C-alpha positions in Angstrom: 18.2 35.9 -11.5 18.1 32.2 -10.4 14.8 30.3 -10.2 14.6 27.1 -8.2 11.9 24.4 -8.4 11.8 21.5 -6.0 10.1 18.2 -6.8 10.0 14.7 -5.4 8.2 15.2 -2.1 5.3 13.0 -1.0 3.9 10.6 1.6 6.1 7.8 2.7 6.1 5.3 5.6 8.7 5.5 8.4 11.9 3.8 7.3 11.2 4.6 3.6 13.1 6.7 1.2 12.5 9.7 -1.1 14.7 11.7 -3.4 14.1 15.4 -3.8 15.3 17.3 -6.8 15.9 21.0 -7.2 16.1 22.3 -10.8 17.7 25.7 -11.3 17.3 28.0 -14.2 20.0 30.5 -15.1 23.6 30.2 -16.4 25.4 30.5 -13.1 24.1 27.5 -11.1 27.5 25.8 -11.1 29.2 28.9 -9.4 27.1 28.7 -6.2 26.8 26.5 -3.2 23.4 25.1 -2.6 21.5 24.1 0.4 18.4 22.3 1.6 16.3 23.6 4.5 13.0 22.4 6.0 10.2 23.8 8.0 7.8 21.8 10.0 4.4 23.2 11.2 4.9 25.6 14.1 8.6 25.5 13.9 11.3 27.7 12.4 13.1 26.8 9.2 16.1 24.7 9.8 19.2 23.7 8.0 19.3 20.2 6.5 22.3 20.0 4.2 24.6 22.0 1.9 27.0 21.3 -0.9 29.8 23.4 -2.3 29.7 24.9 -5.8 31.8 22.1 -7.2 30.3 19.3 -5.2 33.6 18.8 -3.4 32.2 19.2 0.1 29.0 18.6 1.9 27.6 19.4 5.3 24.7 18.0 7.2 22.6 18.7 10.2 23.2 16.2 13.0 19.6 15.1 12.8 20.0 13.8 9.2 23.7 12.8 9.1 24.1 9.2 7.9 20.5 9.1 6.5 20.5 11.9 3.9 22.9 12.5 1.0 23.1 15.8 -0.9 24.5 15.9 -4.4 24.5 18.0 -7.5 24.8 17.7 -11.2 26.1 21.0 -12.6 25.7 19.8 -16.2 21.9 19.5 -15.5 21.7 22.5 -13.1 20.1 20.2 -10.6 20.7 19.4 -6.9 19.4 16.3 -5.1 18.6 15.2 -1.6 18.5 11.4 -1.2 16.6 10.7 2.1 16.6 7.2 3.6 15.5 5.7 6.9 12.9 8.5 7.1 11.3 9.3 10.4 8.0 11.0 11.3 10.1 14.0 12.6 11.4 14.5 9.1 7.9 15.6 8.1 8.2 19.2 6.8 8.2 21.4 3.7 11.7 21.1 2.2 13.2 24.1 0.4 16.3 24.4 -1.8 18.3 27.5 -1.8 21.2 29.1 -3.6 24.1 30.8 -1.8 24.6 34.6 -2.3 28.4 34.3 -2.6 29.9 32.8 -5.8 32.3 30.0 -5.3 32.3 30.3 -1.5 35.0 28.2 0.1 32.5 26.8 2.7 28.8 26.4 2.0 26.6 28.2 4.5 24.5 26.4 7.0 22.4 29.5 8.0 19.5 30.6 5.9 20.5 34.3 5.9 23.4 33.5 3.5 21.1 32.1 0.9 19.7 34.5 -1.7 17.4 32.5 -3.9 14.7 30.0 -2.7 12.4 27.5 -4.2 8.7 27.3 -3.4 9.1 24.1 -1.3 8.0 20.5 -1.5 6.0 18.7 1.2 7.5 15.6 2.7 5.2 13.6 5.0 6.5 10.5 6.9 3.8 8.4 8.5 4.5 6.2 11.6 
């Protein structure tokens, strides 16, 4: 069983930065790809970024490419999302998730591939 806990959300002005963290419990964190998703009020949950189990590859939604950076530290069982040049449309609850397939060649960009989810952290970007 993997438990995920997000932190680092908050209120920031447009153009500002935030770094989200996702701390995982369990001995197998390093075997699984991880992803970030977000859900704004009244909207469906959407993919933000994903990183392979060894950190060798990363994928981003077009809406955040060039502004967000996903990374992981397997020694600390923690994943990060560095968010820069934030926009009001980035306002959402951000969730981290762990893939259901160990050592997948390509991390998933769809939520139905992810088995474990955190409780979410609120990010609010004011204009």
